[in-house]
C-alpha positions as CSV (number, residue, x, y, z in Angstrom):
1,X,0.0,0.0,0.0
2,X,1.5,3.3,-1.0
3,X,2.1,6.0,1.5
4,X,-0.3,9.0,1.5
5,X,0.6,12.2,-0.3
6,X,0.8,15.4,1.7
7,X,0.7,18.8,0.0
8,X,2.3,21.8,1.7
9,X,0.5,24.9,0.3
10,X,0.0,28.6,0.9
11,X,3.7,29.3,1.6
12,X,6.7,30.9,-0.1
13,X,9.0,28.1,-1.2
14,X,12.8,28.8,-1.1
15,X,14.0,26.7,-4.0
16,X,17.2,27.0,-6.0
17,X,16.1,30.3,-7.6
18,X,14.9,32.1,-4.5
19,X,11.5,32.3,-2.8
20,X,8.5,31.7,-4.9
21,X,4.7,31.9,-4.2
22,X,2.0,29.8,-5.7
23,X,3.8,26.5,-5.3
24,X,2.9,23.3,-3.5
25,X,5.5,20.9,-2.1
26,X,4.3,17.3,-2.4
27,X,5.6,14.9,0.2
28,X,5.2,11.1,0.2
29,X,6.8,9.3,3.1
30,X,10.2,10.8,3.9
31,X,10.8,12.3,0.4
32,X,9.7,15.3,-1.7
33,X,7.8,13.8,-4.6
34,X,7.4,17.0,-6.5
35,X,7.3,20.8,-6.4
36,X,4.1,21.7,-8.3
37,X,1.9,24.7,-8.9
38,X,-0.7,25.2,-6.3
39,X,-3.4,24.3,-8.8
40,X,-1.9,21.0,-9.7
41,X,-4.6,18.2,-9.6
42,X,-2.5,16.1,-7.3
43,X,-3.0,18.7,-4.6
44,X,-6.7,18.1,-4.5
45,X,-6.2,14.4,-3.7
46,X,-3.6,15.0,-1.1
47,X,-3.7,15.7,2.7
48,X,-3.3,19.5,2.6
49,X,-1.1,21.3,5.1
50,X,-1.5,25.1,5.1
51,X,1.7,27.0,5.7
52,X,-0.2,30.2,6.4
53,X,1.9,32.4,4.1
54,X,5.1,31.5,5.9
55,X,8.4,30.8,4.2
56,X,9.5,27.1,3.6
57,X,13.2,26.7,3.8
58,X,15.3,23.5,3.4
59,X,16.0,22.1,6.9
60,X,19.2,23.3,8.5
61,X,22.3,21.0,8.8
62,X,24.7,21.7,11.5
63,X,28.1,20.0,11.4
64,X,29.2,21.1,14.9
65,X,26.8,20.4,17.8
66,X,28.4,19.8,21.2
67,X,25.1,19.8,23.1
68,X,21.6,21.2,23.5
69,X,18.6,20.9,25.7
70,X,20.8,20.9,28.8
71,X,22.8,17.9,27.6
72,X,26.5,17.8,26.8
73,X,27.5,15.0,24.4
74,X,30.8,14.4,26.2
75,X,29.0,14.0,29.5
76,X,26.4,11.6,28.1
77,X,27.6,9.7,25.0
78,X,24.3,7.8,24.7
79,X,21.4,7.3,22.4
80,X,19.1,9.1,24.8
81,X,21.4,12.1,24.9
82,X,21.5,12.3,21.1
83,X,17.7,12.3,21.0
84,X,17.5,15.1,23.5
85,X,20.1,17.2,21.7
86,X,18.3,16.7,18.4
87,X,15.0,17.6,19.9
88,X,16.4,20.8,21.3
89,X,17.9,21.9,18.0
90,X,14.9,20.9,16.0
91,X,13.0,23.8,17.7
92,X,15.3,26.1,15.6
93,X,14.9,24.4,12.3
94,X,17.9,21.9,12.5
95,X,16.9,18.7,10.7
96,X,20.4,17.1,10.5
97,X,23.4,17.4,12.7
98,X,26.7,15.9,13.7
99,X,26.9,15.5,17.4
100,X,30.3,16.7,18.3
101,X,32.6,15.2,20.9
102,X,35.4,17.5,22.0
103,X,38.7,16.2,23.3
104,X,38.1,13.3,25.7
105,X,39.5,9.9,26.7
106,X,39.7,6.9,24.3
107,X,36.9,5.2,26.2
108,X,34.5,8.1,25.8
109,X,35.4,8.5,22.1
110,X,34.6,4.9,21.4
111,X,31.3,5.1,23.4
112,X,30.4,8.2,21.4
113,X,31.1,6.5,18.1
114,X,29.0,3.5,19.1
115,X,26.2,5.6,20.4
116,X,25.9,7.5,17.1
117,X,25.9,4.2,15.1
118,X,23.1,2.9,17.3
119,X,21.1,6.1,17.1
120,X,21.2,6.1,13.3
121,X,20.2,2.4,13.3
122,X,17.3,3.2,15.6
123,X,16.2,6.2,13.5
124,X,16.9,9.0,16.0
125,X,15.8,12.0,14.0
126,X,18.5,14.2,12.6
127,X,21.6,12.3,13.5
128,X,23.8,12.2,10.4
129,X,27.1,11.0,11.9
130,X,29.7,12.3,14.4
131,X,32.2,15.1,14.6
132,X,35.3,14.3,16.7
133,X,36.9,17.6,17.6
134,X,40.1,16.3,19.0
135,X,42.0,14.8,20.7
136,X,44.8,15.2,18.1
137,X,45.1,19.0,18.6
138,X,47.8,21.6,19.3
139,X,48.3,22.8,22.9
140,X,49.2,26.3,21.7
141,X,45.6,26.6,20.2
142,X,43.7,24.5,22.7
143,X,40.9,26.9,23.4
144,X,38.6,25.4,26.0
145,X,39.8,21.8,25.3
146,X,41.7,19.9,28.0
147,X,45.2,19.8,26.7
148,X,46.1,17.0,29.2
149,X,44.1,14.7,27.0
150,X,45.8,15.6,23.7
151,X,47.7,12.8,22.0
152,X,48.8,11.4,18.7
153,X,46.5,8.9,17.0
154,X,47.5,5.3,17.6
155,X,46.5,2.1,15.8
156,X,43.5,1.6,18.0
157,X,42.3,5.2,17.4
158,X,42.6,4.8,13.6
159,X,40.8,1.5,13.6
160,X,37.9,2.9,15.6
161,X,37.6,6.1,13.5
162,X,38.0,4.4,10.1
163,X,35.8,1.4,10.8
164,X,32.7,1.3,8.6
165,X,30.1,3.6,10.2
166,X,26.4,4.2,9.5
167,X,26.9,7.9,9.2
168,X,29.5,10.6,8.3
169,X,32.6,10.8,10.4
170,X,34.3,14.2,10.6
171,X,37.6,14.6,12.5
172,X,39.1,17.9,13.5
173,X,42.9,17.7,14.0
174,X,46.0,19.9,14.1
175,X,47.8,19.4,10.8
176,X,51.2,19.9,12.4
177,X,50.5,17.2,15.0
178,X,49.4,14.3,12.7
179,X,51.6,12.8,10.0
180,X,50.6,13.4,6.4
181,X,50.4,9.7,5.8
182,X,47.9,9.4,8.6
183,X,45.8,12.3,7.2
184,X,45.9,10.6,3.8
185,X,44.8,7.2,5.3
186,X,41.9,8.8,7.2
187,X,40.7,10.7,4.1
188,X,41.0,7.6,1.8
189,X,38.9,5.8,4.4
190,X,36.1,8.3,3.9
191,X,36.7,10.4,7.0
192,X,36.0,14.1,6.6
193,X,39.4,15.4,7.9
194,X,39.3,19.1,8.9
195,X,41.9,21.4,10.4
196,X,41.3,23.2,13.7
197,X,42.9,24.0,17.0
198,X,46.1,24.2,15.1
199,X,49.3,26.3,15.3
200,X,50.5,25.2,11.8
201,X,52.0,27.6,9.3
202,X,50.7,28.1,5.7
203,X,53.0,25.5,4.1
204,X,52.1,22.8,6.6
205,X,48.4,23.5,6.2
206,X,48.8,23.5,2.4
207,X,50.5,20.1,2.5
208,X,47.7,18.7,4.7
209,X,45.1,20.0,2.2
210,X,47.0,18.1,-0.5
211,X,46.9,15.0,1.7
212,X,43.2,15.1,2.2
213,X,42.1,17.8,4.6
214,X,38.8,19.0,3.2
215,X,37.9,21.9,5.5
216,X,38.4,24.1,8.6
217,X,36.7,24.0,11.9
218,X,35.3,27.4,13.1
219,X,37.5,29.5,10.8
220,X,39.5,32.2,12.5
221,X,39.1,30.7,16.0
222,X,41.9,28.6,17.5
223,X,44.2,28.8,14.5
224,X,47.1,30.9,13.2
225,X,45.8,34.1,11.7
226,X,46.3,35.7,8.3
227,X,49.4,37.9,8.1
228,X,51.1,39.7,5.3
229,X,54.2,37.6,5.3
230,X,52.9,34.5,7.1
231,X,49.4,33.6,5.7
232,X,48.9,31.0,8.5
233,X,46.0,28.6,8.6
234,X,43.5,31.3,7.9
235,X,45.4,32.3,4.8
236,X,45.6,28.7,3.6
237,X,41.9,28.3,4.2
238,X,40.9,31.4,2.2
239,X,43.4,30.7,-0.5
240,X,42.2,27.2,-1.2
241,X,39.3,27.0,-3.7
242,X,38.2,23.4,-2.8
243,X,37.9,23.3,1.0
244,X,35.0,24.2,3.2
245,X,35.1,26.6,6.1
246,X,32.8,26.5,9.1
247,X,31.8,29.9,10.4
248,X,30.2,30.7,13.8
249,X,27.9,33.7,13.1
250,X,27.0,34.6,16.7
251,X,28.7,38.1,16.7
252,X,31.2,37.0,19.3
253,X,33.4,34.4,17.7
254,X,34.0,36.4,14.5
255,X,33.5,40.0,13.7
256,X,30.9,40.6,10.9
257,X,33.5,42.2,8.7
258,X,35.7,39.1,9.0
259,X,32.8,36.9,8.1
260,X,32.2,39.0,5.0
261,X,35.9,38.7,4.0
262,X,35.8,34.9,4.4
263,X,32.6,34.5,2.5
264,X,33.8,36.8,-0.3
265,X,37.2,35.0,-0.5
266,X,35.9,31.5,-0.6
267,X,34.3,30.0,-3.7
268,X,30.6,30.0,-3.6
269,X,29.3,27.0,-1.7
270,X,32.4,26.6,0.5
271,X,31.3,28.8,3.5
272,X,29.2,26.9,6.0
273,X,27.2,28.1,9.0
274,X,27.9,26.2,12.2
275,X,26.8,26.8,15.8
276,X,29.4,25.0,18.0
277,X,26.4,24.8,20.3
278,X,26.5,23.9,23.9
279,X,23.8,22.7,26.3
280,X,22.1,26.1,26.9
281,X,20.6,25.9,23.4
282,X,17.0,25.0,23.8
283,X,17.3,24.7,27.6
284,X,16.0,26.8,30.5
285,X,19.3,26.8,32.3
286,X,22.3,28.8,31.0
287,X,24.8,26.7,33.0
288,X,26.7,23.6,32.1
289,X,29.9,21.9,33.3
290,X,32.8,21.4,30.9
291,X,36.2,20.0,32.0
292,X,35.2,20.5,35.6
293,X,34.4,24.2,35.1
294,X,30.9,25.6,35.4
295,X,30.2,27.7,32.3
296,X,27.4,30.2,32.3
297,X,26.0,31.6,29.0
298,X,25.6,35.4,29.4
299,X,24.2,37.6,26.6
300,X,24.7,34.7,24.2
301,X,28.3,34.2,25.1
302,X,29.6,30.9,26.6
303,X,32.8,31.8,28.3
304,X,35.0,30.4,31.1
305,X,36.0,32.4,34.1
306,X,39.3,33.3,32.5
307,X,37.6,34.6,29.3
308,X,38.0,31.6,27.0
309,X,35.1,31.0,24.6
310,X,33.5,27.6,25.4
311,X,31.4,26.9,22.4
312,X,28.3,29.0,21.8
313,X,24.7,29.5,22.7
314,X,23.9,29.9,19.0
315,X,21.1,28.0,17.2
316,X,20.9,27.7,13.4
317,X,17.9,29.9,12.9
318,X,19.6,32.8,14.8
319,X,22.7,32.1,12.8
320,X,20.7,32.5,9.5
321,X,19.2,35.7,10.9
322,X,22.6,37.1,11.8
323,X,24.0,36.3,8.3
324,X,21.1,38.3,6.8
325,X,21.0,41.2,9.3
326,X,24.5,41.4,10.6
327,X,26.6,40.3,7.6
328,X,24.2,41.5,4.9
329,X,23.7,38.3,2.9
330,X,20.6,37.7,0.9
331,X,18.3,35.3,2.6
332,X,18.7,32.7,-0.1
333,X,22.5,32.6,0.3
334,X,22.2,32.5,4.1
335,X,19.8,29.6,3.8
336,X,22.2,27.7,1.5
337,X,25.0,28.2,4.0
338,X,22.8,26.4,6.5
339,X,21.5,23.6,4.3
340,X,22.9,22.9,0.8
341,X,26.5,23.8,1.5
342,X,26.9,21.7,4.7
343,X,25.1,18.8,2.9
344,X,27.7,19.0,0.2
345,X,30.5,19.1,2.8
346,X,29.2,15.9,4.2
347,X,28.7,14.2,0.8
348,X,24.9,14.2,1.3
349,X,24.0,16.7,-1.5
350,X,22.1,14.1,-3.5
351,X,19.6,13.5,-0.6
352,X,19.5,16.6,1.6
353,X,19.9,20.3,1.7
354,X,17.5,21.5,-1.1
355,X,13.8,21.7,-1.9
356,X,13.7,19.6,-5.0
357,X,12.0,16.3,-6.0
358,X,13.8,13.3,-4.6
359,X,15.4,15.0,-1.6
360,X,14.4,14.2,2.0
361,X,11.4,16.2,3.2
362,X,13.4,18.2,5.7
363,X,12.0,21.7,6.2
364,X,12.1,24.7,8.4
365,X,9.0,26.8,8.3
366,X,9.7,30.4,9.3
367,X,7.8,33.7,9.6
368,X,8.9,37.1,8.3
369,X,11.3,37.5,11.3
370,X,12.9,34.1,10.4
371,X,11.5,32.6,13.6
372,X,10.9,28.9,13.2
373,X,7.3,27.8,13.7
374,X,7.5,24.1,12.6
375,X,10.2,21.7,11.5
376,X,9.9,18.7,9.3
377,X,12.4,15.8,9.5
378,X,12.0,13.0,6.9
379,X,8.3,14.0,6.2
380,X,7.4,14.1,9.9
381,X,6.2,17.4,11.2
382,X,7.3,18.8,14.6
383,X,5.5,21.9,15.9
384,X,7.6,24.4,17.7
385,X,6.4,26.2,20.8
């Protein structure tokens, strides 16, 4: 028996060519069956969902989510925690995410990898894989990470990370700390190797790109800056036409002018909105514990007592709003930075990130203020509020 057809009508649909009125998005099961005119005869026979004039965006994809809903993935590397984190971010239009484990012990890393595999197998909404941010990082650019846990990857680490997984595996590492042969092996095994928390120079970073590094974690933050005679990691990132760059558009991690510079320098499609979100997102409490420290989010800033940024309190919907209002991007491009571009970075562009026939029915329904009113994940509607 075929699944019923649902028609999303009376909304502005943000497709590949900008927002358009007078369209119906036809959904069957977890996929978009067609984008049709509102008067298409298929609409009359479908279950109609009225969008009330709101804007239908592709669901947001966040490749760096440390926590949400009061839960920190490091503290609870479990299926239940992943479900709670996903539910918290779903309120803000996120339909796909990489739960992100910051530097921790080998045991916690393995538990996190297994939990993500199990969550995908059980169909926990939104989980696309895992992002391991460490522990192969540089002490000189440690940020909030616990440098006592930094190490070089051993055979057991490589076996665990490169083992066949149900979802995407992204690994942030310092390119000067990990041999090029290891970077090449990880990349050839399908791992999305990205540079971050690194004190490397331009030449070292360029060699790592040639060996398989495909992007940069929270560009500008925790890496060597761009200088006139030493381009550093930032210079290598902006100079390379093929790699992706994650950008935290919260107004605290990166100045709006620096965001504009990066977006202008990179090839179109290579700048990606990320949140680096911590437990306060979607939670009543602004507090969480990280590496034994109590962090309190104040005015949207997650910061330790000694002034070190400790992730963010950013959600993807706010990030899109900031890209439009603070950075000055057109809404269509801001939306792509939160959907189509991260999907491409993860190798999921054939199935996610756009409003076209055949893609997953992942949507964020927003009002004129870009506030999310409902989120759809794989054809299932979740009301917000």
